[in-house]
C-alpha positions as CSV (number, residue, x, y, z in Angstrom):
1,M,14.5,18.2,-6.5
2,R,13.6,14.6,-7.5
3,T,10.0,13.4,-6.6
4,L,8.5,10.1,-5.2
5,L,4.8,9.2,-5.2
6,A,3.8,7.1,-2.5
7,F,0.4,5.6,-3.6
8,G,-1.5,3.4,-1.1
9,D,-4.4,2.8,1.3
10,S,-5.0,3.5,4.9
11,N,-1.6,2.3,6.0
12,T,-0.2,5.1,3.8
13,W,-2.9,7.6,4.9
14,G,-1.7,6.7,8.4
15,L,-5.0,5.6,10.1
16,V,-4.5,5.0,13.9
17,P,-5.5,1.6,14.7
18,H,-8.6,1.6,16.6
19,P,-12.0,0.1,15.3
20,G,-14.0,2.8,13.5
21,S,-11.3,5.0,13.5
22,R,-10.6,8.2,11.5
23,E,-7.7,9.4,13.5
24,R,-4.5,10.2,11.5
25,F,-0.9,9.9,12.8
26,P,0.7,13.2,12.1
27,W,3.1,13.6,9.3
28,D,6.2,13.1,11.3
29,K,4.7,9.6,12.6
30,R,3.6,8.4,9.3
31,W,6.1,6.3,7.2
32,T,6.0,8.8,4.5
33,G,7.0,11.4,6.7
34,I,9.6,9.5,8.4
35,L,11.0,8.5,4.7
36,Q,10.8,12.3,3.9
37,S,12.9,13.2,7.0
38,K,15.7,10.7,5.7
39,L,15.8,12.0,2.2
40,P,15.7,15.9,2.3
41,D,16.9,15.8,-1.3
42,L,13.7,13.8,-2.4
43,R,10.2,15.1,-2.4
44,V,7.7,12.4,-1.1
45,I,4.4,13.0,-2.4
46,E,1.6,10.9,-0.3
47,E,-1.2,9.8,-1.8
48,G,-3.1,7.5,0.8
49,L,-6.7,6.5,0.9
50,C,-8.7,4.5,3.3
51,G,-10.6,1.9,1.7
52,R,-8.4,2.0,-1.7
53,T,-8.6,-1.1,-3.9
54,T,-6.8,-1.8,-7.0
55,V,-9.8,-2.2,-9.4
56,F,-13.0,-2.8,-7.3
57,E,-15.6,-0.4,-6.7
58,D,-16.5,0.0,-3.3
59,E,-20.6,0.9,-3.7
60,L,-20.6,1.9,0.0
61,R,-17.5,4.3,-0.5
62,P,-17.3,5.9,-3.9
63,G,-14.0,6.9,-5.2
64,R,-11.6,4.1,-3.9
65,R,-10.8,2.3,-7.2
66,A,-7.3,3.1,-7.7
67,L,-7.3,2.3,-11.5
68,T,-9.8,5.1,-11.8
69,S,-7.9,7.7,-9.8
70,L,-4.5,7.0,-10.6
71,P,-4.5,8.4,-14.2
72,V,-5.8,11.7,-12.8
73,I,-3.0,11.7,-9.8
74,L,-0.4,10.8,-12.2
75,D,-0.9,13.8,-14.6
76,S,-1.5,16.1,-11.6
77,Q,1.8,15.2,-9.8
78,S,3.9,14.7,-13.0
79,P,6.8,14.7,-13.8
80,L,7.9,12.0,-11.4
81,D,11.2,10.3,-10.6
82,Y,10.2,7.3,-8.5
83,A,7.0,5.6,-7.3
84,I,5.9,3.4,-4.7
85,I,2.6,1.5,-4.7
86,M,1.3,-0.8,-1.8
87,L,-2.3,-2.0,-2.4
88,G,-4.2,-5.1,-2.0
89,T,-5.4,-5.2,1.6
90,N,-8.9,-3.8,0.8
91,D,-9.2,-5.9,-2.1
92,C,-9.2,-9.1,0.4
93,K,-12.6,-7.9,1.7
94,S,-15.4,-10.3,1.8
95,V,-17.5,-8.5,-0.5
96,Y,-15.3,-8.8,-3.3
97,G,-14.7,-12.4,-2.9
98,V,-11.7,-12.7,-4.9
99,S,-8.4,-14.9,-5.0
100,A,-4.6,-13.3,-4.6
101,H,-4.4,-14.4,-7.9
102,T,-7.1,-12.0,-9.2
103,I,-5.8,-9.2,-6.8
104,G,-2.4,-9.5,-8.6
105,K,-4.2,-8.9,-12.0
106,G,-5.6,-5.7,-10.3
107,I,-2.3,-4.5,-9.2
108,E,-0.9,-5.3,-12.8
109,L,-3.3,-2.7,-14.2
110,C,-2.3,-0.1,-11.8
111,L,1.4,-0.8,-12.6
112,N,0.4,-0.5,-16.5
113,E,-0.7,3.1,-15.4
114,L,2.5,3.9,-13.5
115,E,4.6,2.6,-16.5
116,S,3.3,5.0,-18.7
117,Y,4.9,7.7,-16.9
118,L,7.8,5.8,-15.4
119,E,10.2,3.0,-16.3
120,P,9.3,-0.3,-14.5
121,S,12.6,-0.2,-12.7
122,R,11.6,3.2,-11.0
123,I,8.6,1.5,-9.4
124,L,8.8,0.1,-6.0
125,L,5.9,-2.6,-5.7
126,V,5.1,-3.3,-2.2
127,S,3.0,-6.5,-1.0
128,P,1.0,-5.2,2.0
129,L,1.3,-6.4,5.7
130,H,-0.8,-9.5,6.6
131,L,-4.1,-9.1,8.1
132,G,-4.0,-10.2,11.7
133,E,-5.9,-13.5,12.5
134,N,-8.7,-11.9,14.5
135,V,-9.3,-9.1,12.0
136,W,-12.8,-10.4,11.3
137,R,-13.8,-10.8,14.9
138,P,-16.6,-8.5,16.6
139,G,-15.2,-5.1,17.6
140,K,-12.7,-5.0,14.6
141,D,-13.4,-5.3,11.0
142,P,-16.3,-7.1,10.0
143,E,-15.6,-6.4,6.4
144,F,-13.0,-9.2,6.4
145,G,-13.6,-12.8,7.0
146,K,-11.3,-15.8,7.9
147,H,-10.7,-16.2,4.2
148,S,-9.7,-12.7,3.9
149,V,-6.5,-13.4,6.3
150,E,-5.5,-16.4,4.0
151,V,-5.7,-14.4,0.8
152,S,-3.5,-11.6,2.4
153,R,-0.9,-13.9,3.1
154,E,-0.7,-15.2,-0.4
155,L,0.0,-11.6,-1.9
156,K,3.8,-11.6,-1.2
157,D,4.3,-14.4,-3.8
158,I,1.9,-13.1,-6.3
159,Y,3.5,-9.5,-6.2
160,S,7.1,-11.0,-6.0
161,N,6.5,-12.9,-9.0
162,I,4.7,-9.8,-11.0
163,A,7.7,-7.5,-10.2
164,A,10.2,-10.2,-11.1
165,R,8.4,-10.7,-14.4
166,R,8.0,-6.9,-15.2
167,G,11.1,-5.5,-14.1
168,N,9.8,-3.6,-11.1
169,I,11.6,-3.4,-7.6
170,F,9.9,-5.4,-4.8
171,L,9.4,-5.3,-1.1
172,A,7.2,-7.2,1.2
173,A,5.7,-5.1,4.0
174,S,4.9,-8.4,5.9
175,D,9.0,-9.0,6.1
176,Y,9.3,-6.0,8.5
177,V,5.8,-5.3,10.0
178,T,2.5,-6.6,11.5
179,P,-0.6,-5.0,12.1
180,S,-1.5,-3.9,15.6
181,S,-3.3,-6.2,17.9
182,I,-5.7,-3.5,18.4
183,D,-7.5,-3.9,15.1
184,D,-5.4,-6.7,13.3
185,E,-5.2,-4.5,10.1
186,H,-3.3,-1.2,10.5
187,M,0.2,-0.4,11.6
188,D,0.9,1.3,15.2
189,D,3.5,4.1,15.2
190,K,6.3,1.7,15.6
191,G,5.1,-0.2,12.6
192,H,5.2,3.1,10.5
193,L,9.0,3.6,11.8
194,L,9.8,0.1,11.1
195,F,8.4,0.2,7.6
196,A,9.9,3.5,6.8
197,Q,13.5,2.2,7.7
198,A,12.7,-0.9,5.3
199,V,11.5,1.5,2.4
200,Y,14.6,3.7,3.1
201,G,17.0,0.8,3.2
202,K,15.7,-0.4,-0.2
203,L,15.8,2.8,-1.9
204,R,19.3,3.4,-1.0
205,E,20.0,-0.1,-2.1
206,I,18.7,0.6,-5.7
207,W,17.9,4.2,-6.6
208,L,19.7,6.6,-4.1
């Protein structure tokens, strides 16, 4: 059976939108689970982690740096046939203070790791959904600021250019889904369904 690694952050883990939430959508409501139901001959390996960044170390939440964990996960889950990577939202946090260009440099380092196991054309690079305009307001997520919203909106073009240059497949989550107005950060159950449908369509187009 062919295998597909879905590597991401809380929107891959399936966090239910709510300030301070640790609740998780059930498998059949998460985009990974929905995708699995559409692809019975392909095993979807879900590797989502709340707070995961590309290369930045979160001093308050250790173990969130993808560049550190990805090699171990790839060793553990190999051999793989395909991979999807969707990261960058947490890199927009105010504490890091970085540009979309710098986040792109981080995602490229993660792609380097993936490409040590897979051909570039077998990797789907996904730019994340945009942060909502009010994500930084009281009662939502104070780790983000107004500038975070702007940076998140610039990731689509940055990632698209990276994928074109490297030979990866590209999909912009922001073309299909928006975050829930509850927290302006995470997909609700409808968003997971829409995103799963978008990913399924892309996979059918390029690989399956």
